[in-house]
TIVO-675834 format. One record per residue: residue number from 1; chain; x, y, z of N, C-alpha, C, O in turn. Coordinates in nm, 2 decimals, padded with zeros to 4 digits. Each point is the difference from the previous one (the first is absolute). Layout:
- k, c, n.X, n.Y, n.Z, ca.X, ca.Y, ca.Z, c.X, c.Y, c.Z, o.X, o.Y, o.Z
- NUM, A, X, Y, Z, X, Y, Z, X, Y, Z, X, Y, Z
...
//
This chain:
- k, c, n.X, n.Y, n.Z, ca.X, ca.Y, ca.Z, c.X, c.Y, c.Z, o.X, o.Y, o.Z
- 1, A, -00.83, 00.58, 02.90, 00.08, -00.09, -00.07, 00.07, -00.10, 00.09, 00.02, -00.12, -00.04
- 2, A, 00.02, 00.16, 00.16, 00.06, -00.09, 00.09, -00.09, -00.12, 00.04, 00.05, -00.11, 00.02
- 3, A, -00.18, 00.14, -00.01, -00.09, -00.11, 00.04, -00.01, -00.10, -00.11, -00.02, -00.12, 00.03
- 4, A, 00.03, 00.16, -00.16, 00.00, -00.09, -00.11, 00.11, -00.10, 00.01, -00.02, -00.12, -00.02
- 5, A, 00.14, 00.17, 00.06, 00.12, -00.09, 00.01, -00.02, -00.09, 00.11, 00.05, -00.12, 00.00
- 6, A, -00.11, 00.16, 00.11, -00.02, -00.09, 00.12, -00.10, -00.11, -00.04, 00.02, -00.11, 00.04
- 7, A, -00.12, 00.15, -00.11, -00.10, -00.10, -00.04, 00.06, -00.10, -00.10, -00.02, -00.12, 00.01
- 8, A, 00.11, 00.16, -00.10, 00.07, -00.09, -00.09, 00.09, -00.09, 00.08, 00.00, -00.12, -00.04
- 9, A, 00.07, 00.17, 00.14, 00.09, -00.09, 00.07, -00.08, -00.11, 00.08, 00.05, -00.11, 00.01
- 10, A, -00.16, 00.15, 00.04, -00.08, -00.09, 00.09, -00.09, -00.10, -00.08, 00.00, -00.12, 00.02
- 11, A, -00.08, 00.18, -00.12, -00.10, -00.08, -00.06, 00.03, -00.03, -00.15, -00.07, -00.09, -00.05
- 12, A, 00.16, 00.15, -00.01, 00.04, -00.03, -00.14, -00.06, 00.10, -00.10, -00.07, 00.09, 00.04
- 13, A, 00.11, -00.11, -00.16, -00.03, 00.10, -00.11, -00.15, 00.01, -00.03, -00.05, 00.11, -00.03
- 14, A, -00.02, -00.23, 00.03, -00.14, 00.01, -00.03, -00.08, 00.08, 00.10, -00.10, 00.07, -00.03
- 15, A, 00.13, -00.09, 00.16, -00.07, 00.08, 00.10, 00.04, 00.15, -00.01, -00.08, 00.08, 00.02
- 16, A, 00.20, -00.06, -00.06, 00.05, 00.14, -00.02, -00.08, 00.07, -00.12, -00.04, 00.11, 00.01
- 17, A, 00.02, -00.19, -00.11, -00.08, 00.05, -00.12, -00.14, 00.03, 00.05, -00.06, 00.11, -00.03
- 18, A, 00.00, -00.20, 00.10, -00.14, 00.02, 00.04, -00.02, 00.12, 00.09, -00.09, 00.08, -00.01
- 19, A, 00.17, -00.07, 00.11, -00.01, 00.11, 00.10, 00.04, 00.13, -00.06, -00.07, 00.10, 00.02
- 20, A, 00.17, -00.10, -00.11, 00.04, 00.13, -00.06, -00.11, 00.04, -00.10, -00.03, 00.12, -00.01
- 21, A, -00.03, -00.21, -00.06, -00.11, 00.03, -00.09, -00.12, 00.06, 00.08, -00.07, 00.09, -00.05
- 22, A, 00.04, -00.15, 00.16, -00.11, 00.05, 00.08, 00.03, 00.14, 00.06, -00.09, 00.08, 00.01
- 23, A, 00.22, -00.06, 00.02, 00.03, 00.13, 00.07, 00.02, 00.11, -00.10, -00.02, 00.12, 00.03
- 24, A, 00.07, -00.15, -00.16, 00.03, 00.11, -00.09, -00.04, -00.04, -00.14, 00.08, -00.02, -00.09
- 25, A, -00.21, 00.02, 00.07, -00.06, -00.04, -00.13, 00.03, 00.10, -00.11, 00.02, -00.04, -00.11
- 26, A, -00.01, 00.17, 00.14, 00.04, 00.09, -00.11, 00.13, -00.03, -00.06, 00.02, 00.02, -00.13
- 27, A, 00.08, -00.06, 00.20, 00.13, -00.03, -00.05, -00.01, -00.12, -00.10, 00.06, 00.00, -00.10
- 28, A, -00.13, -00.10, 00.15, -00.02, -00.12, -00.09, -00.08, 00.03, -00.12, 00.03, -00.05, -00.11
- 29, A, -00.13, 00.14, 00.12, -00.07, 00.04, -00.12, 00.08, 00.08, -00.10, -00.02, 00.00, -00.12
- 30, A, 00.12, 00.08, 00.18, 00.09, 00.07, -00.09, 00.10, -00.09, -00.07, 00.04, 00.03, -00.12
- 31, A, -00.01, -00.14, 00.18, 00.10, -00.09, -00.06, -00.07, -00.09, -00.10, 00.06, -00.02, -00.11
- 32, A, -00.17, -00.04, 00.14, -00.07, -00.10, -00.08, -00.13, 00.06, -00.05, -00.07, 00.05, 00.07
- 33, A, 00.05, -00.07, -00.20, -00.13, 00.04, -00.06, -00.11, -00.08, 00.03, -00.12, 00.04, 00.01
- 34, A, 00.14, -00.17, 00.00, -00.11, -00.10, 00.03, 00.04, -00.09, 00.11, 00.11, 00.01, 00.06
- 35, A, -00.19, -00.10, -00.02, 00.02, -00.09, 00.11, 00.07, -00.13, -00.04, 00.05, -00.07, 00.09
- 36, A, -00.03, 00.04, -00.22, 00.05, -00.13, -00.04, 00.15, -00.01, 00.04, 00.04, -00.10, 00.05
- 37, A, 00.04, 00.21, -00.08, 00.15, -00.01, 00.02, 00.03, -00.01, 00.15, 00.09, -00.09, 00.03
- 38, A, -00.15, 00.16, 00.06, 00.04, -00.02, 00.14, -00.05, -00.13, 00.05, 00.06, -00.06, 00.09
- 39, A, -00.18, 00.01, -00.14, -00.04, -00.13, 00.04, 00.09, -00.11, -00.04, 00.03, -00.09, 00.08
- 40, A, 00.02, 00.09, -00.21, 00.10, -00.10, -00.04, 00.13, 00.02, 00.07, 00.06, -00.10, 00.04
- 41, A, -00.02, 00.22, -00.01, 00.12, 00.02, 00.08, -00.02, -00.05, 00.14, 00.10, -00.06, 00.06
- 42, A, -00.21, 00.07, 00.00, -00.03, -00.05, 00.13, 00.02, -00.15, 00.01, 00.05, -00.06, 00.09
- 43, A, -00.10, -00.01, -00.20, 00.01, -00.14, 00.00, 00.13, -00.06, -00.04, 00.05, -00.09, 00.06
- 44, A, 00.02, 00.15, -00.16, 00.12, -00.06, -00.05, 00.13, 00.07, 00.03, 00.10, -00.07, 00.03
- 45, A, -00.09, 00.20, -00.02, 00.12, 00.08, 00.02, -00.02, 00.11, 00.10, 00.00, 00.12, -00.03
- 46, A, -00.03, -00.15, 00.16, -00.04, 00.10, 00.10, 00.12, 00.10, 00.03, -00.03, 00.12, 00.01
- 47, A, 00.15, -00.17, 00.00, 00.11, 00.10, 00.03, 00.02, 00.10, -00.12, 00.02, 00.11, 00.02
- 48, A, -00.03, -00.16, -00.14, 00.01, 00.09, -00.12, -00.11, 00.10, 00.00, 00.02, 00.11, -00.04
- 49, A, -00.14, -00.16, 00.07, -00.12, 00.09, 00.00, 00.02, 00.11, 00.10, -00.02, 00.12, -00.02
- 50, A, 00.07, -00.15, 00.14, 00.02, 00.10, 00.11, 00.11, 00.10, -00.05, -00.02, 00.12, 00.02
- 51, A, 00.13, -00.17, -00.07, 00.10, 00.08, -00.05, -00.04, 00.09, -00.11, 00.04, 00.12, -00.01
- 52, A, -00.12, -00.17, -00.08, -00.05, 00.09, -00.11, -00.09, 00.11, 00.05, 00.01, 00.11, -00.05
- 53, A, -00.09, -00.13, 00.16, -00.08, 00.10, 00.06, 00.09, 00.10, 00.07, -00.03, 00.12, 00.01
- 54, A, 00.14, -00.16, 00.04, 00.10, 00.09, 00.07, 00.07, 00.09, -00.11, 00.01, 00.12, 00.03
- 55, A, 00.03, -00.17, -00.14, 00.09, 00.08, -00.09, -00.08, 00.07, -00.11, 00.05, 00.09, -00.05
- 56, A, -00.17, -00.14, 00.01, -00.06, 00.06, -00.12, -00.07, 00.13, 00.02, 00.01, 00.08, -00.09
- 57, A, -00.07, -00.04, 00.20, -00.07, 00.13, 00.01, 00.09, 00.12, -00.01, -00.05, 00.11, -00.02
- 58, A, 00.18, -00.12, 00.02, 00.09, 00.11, -00.01, 00.02, 00.04, -00.14, 00.10, 00.07, -00.03
- 59, A, -00.18, -00.10, -00.07, 00.02, 00.04, -00.14, 00.04, -00.12, -00.09, 00.05, 00.02, -00.10
- 60, A, -00.08, -00.14, 00.14, 00.03, -00.12, -00.08, 00.12, -00.07, 00.05, 00.07, 00.04, 00.10
- 61, A, -00.04, -00.15, -00.16, 00.11, -00.08, 00.04, 00.12, 00.03, -00.10, -00.01, -00.02, -00.12
- 62, A, 00.12, 00.07, 00.18, 00.12, 00.02, -00.08, 00.12, 00.00, 00.08, -00.01, 00.01, 00.13
- 63, A, 00.12, -00.03, -00.19, 00.13, 00.01, 00.07, 00.02, -00.12, 00.11, -00.02, -00.11, -00.03
- 64, A, 00.05, 00.15, 00.15, 00.02, -00.09, 00.11, -00.12, -00.07, 00.04, 00.01, -00.10, 00.07
- 65, A, -00.13, 00.14, -00.11, -00.12, -00.06, 00.04, -00.01, -00.15, -00.05, -00.05, -00.09, 00.06
- 66, A, 00.12, 00.07, -00.18, 00.00, -00.13, -00.06, 00.08, -00.10, 00.09, -00.03, -00.12, 00.00
- 67, A, 00.13, 00.17, 00.07, 00.08, -00.08, 00.09, -00.09, -00.05, 00.11, 00.00, -00.12, 00.04
- 68, A, -00.08, 00.21, 00.02, -00.09, -00.04, 00.11, -00.11, -00.10, -00.05, -00.03, -00.09, 00.07
- 69, A, -00.02, 00.11, -00.19, -00.09, -00.09, -00.05, 00.06, -00.14, -00.03, -00.06, -00.10, 00.03
- 70, A, 00.18, 00.10, -00.07, 00.07, -00.13, -00.03, 00.03, -00.07, 00.13, -00.02, -00.12, 00.01
- 71, A, 00.05, 00.19, 00.10, 00.03, -00.06, 00.13, -00.14, -00.06, 00.05, 00.00, -00.10, 00.06
- 72, A, -00.10, 00.17, -00.07, -00.13, -00.05, 00.04, -00.04, -00.12, -00.08, -00.06, -00.10, 00.06
- 73, A, 00.08, 00.10, -00.19, -00.03, -00.12, -00.08, 00.09, -00.12, 00.05, -00.05, -00.11, 00.00
- 74, A, 00.17, 00.13, 00.03, 00.09, -00.10, 00.05, -00.06, -00.06, 00.13, 00.01, -00.12, 00.03
- 75, A, -00.06, 00.21, 00.05, -00.06, -00.04, 00.13, -00.12, -00.09, -00.02, -00.02, -00.10, 00.07
- 76, A, -00.06, 00.14, -00.18, -00.12, -00.08, -00.03, 00.05, -00.14, -00.05, -00.06, -00.10, 00.04
- 77, A, 00.15, 00.09, -00.13, 00.05, -00.12, -00.05, 00.06, -00.08, 00.12, -00.01, -00.13, 00.01
- 78, A, 00.08, 00.19, 00.08, 00.06, -00.06, 00.12, -00.10, -00.06, 00.09, 00.02, -00.11, 00.06
- 79, A, -00.14, 00.17, -00.05, -00.11, -00.06, 00.08, -00.04, -00.13, -00.06, -00.02, -00.10, 00.08
- 80, A, 00.00, 00.09, -00.21, -00.04, -00.13, -00.06, 00.11, -00.10, 00.00, -00.03, -00.12, 00.03
- 81, A, 00.15, 00.15, -00.06, 00.11, -00.09, 00.01, 00.03, -00.05, 00.14, 00.03, -00.11, 00.02
- 82, A, -00.03, 00.20, 00.07, 00.02, -00.03, 00.14, -00.10, -00.10, 00.06, 00.04, -00.08, 00.08
- 83, A, -00.16, 00.10, -00.12, -00.11, -00.09, 00.05, 00.02, -00.14, -00.06, -00.02, -00.10, 00.07
- 84, A, 00.07, 00.09, -00.19, 00.03, -00.13, -00.06, 00.12, -00.07, 00.07, 00.00, -00.12, 00.02
- 85, A, 00.10, 00.20, 00.01, 00.12, -00.05, 00.06, -00.03, -00.05, 00.14, 00.06, -00.11, 00.04
- 86, A, -00.15, 00.17, 00.04, -00.02, -00.04, 00.13, -00.08, -00.13, 00.01, 00.00, -00.06, 00.11
- 87, A, -00.07, 00.02, -00.21, -00.07, -00.13, 00.00, 00.09, -00.11, 00.03, -00.04, -00.10, 00.07
- 88, A, 00.16, 00.10, -00.12, 00.09, -00.11, 00.03, 00.05, 00.00, 00.14, 00.06, -00.10, 00.05
- 89, A, -00.07, 00.21, 00.02, 00.04, 00.01, 00.14, -00.10, -00.05, 00.10, 00.03, -00.02, 00.12
- 90, A, -00.16, -00.01, -00.17, -00.10, -00.05, 00.09, 00.03, -00.14, 00.04, 00.02, -00.08, -00.09
- 91, A, -00.02, 00.04, 00.22, 00.03, -00.13, 00.03, -00.11, -00.10, -00.06, -00.12, 00.02, 00.02
- 92, A, 00.17, -00.13, -00.08, -00.09, -00.10, -00.06, -00.05, 00.04, -00.13, -00.08, -00.08, -00.06
- 93, A, 00.11, 00.20, 00.00, -00.06, 00.04, -00.13, 00.05, -00.09, -00.11, -00.08, -00.05, -00.08
- 94, A, 00.21, 00.02, 00.08, 00.06, -00.08, -00.11, -00.05, -00.14, 00.01, -00.02, -00.07, -00.11
- 95, A, -00.01, 00.01, 00.23, -00.05, -00.13, 00.01, -00.14, -00.01, -00.06, -00.04, -00.10, -00.06
- 96, A, -00.04, 00.21, 00.09, -00.14, 00.00, -00.05, 00.00, 00.01, -00.16, -00.08, -00.07, -00.06
- 97, A, 00.17, 00.15, 00.01, 00.01, 00.02, -00.15, 00.04, -00.13, -00.06, -00.05, -00.04, -00.11
- 98, A, 00.15, -00.03, 00.16, 00.05, -00.12, -00.06, -00.11, -00.11, 00.01, 00.00, -00.09, -00.09
- 99, A, -00.08, 00.08, 00.19, -00.10, -00.10, 00.01, -00.11, 00.02, -00.10, -00.06, -00.09, -00.05
- 100, A, 00.02, 00.22, 00.03, -00.11, 00.03, -00.09, 00.04, -00.01, -00.15, -00.08, -00.02, -00.08
- 101, A, 00.21, 00.03, 00.05, 00.04, -00.01, -00.14, 00.03, -00.14, -00.04, 00.01, -00.02, -00.12
- 102, A, -00.01, -00.08, 00.21, 00.02, -00.14, -00.04, -00.13, -00.07, -00.04, 00.00, -00.11, -00.03
//
């Protein structure tokens, strides 16, 4: 489990999903019945997908597990919002946008 956190810190959640899926396929098969939900999670909400795999195998999601899932979802939303916010910090980005919109 420690290696998963190191991979997440260095490479991000999608690399963590890929490497954890390769290393522990029985856990992923126990959590998800088919391949569609983890694939969609990989594309759109990787932090939430990882947290769901962490909390679900212990008998389902209940109690404090919902807090962890909510924090992971906030992290996913933060990734999208943060990338939009940083566009304005790129030197010359606003000049390029104003020229193309005229």
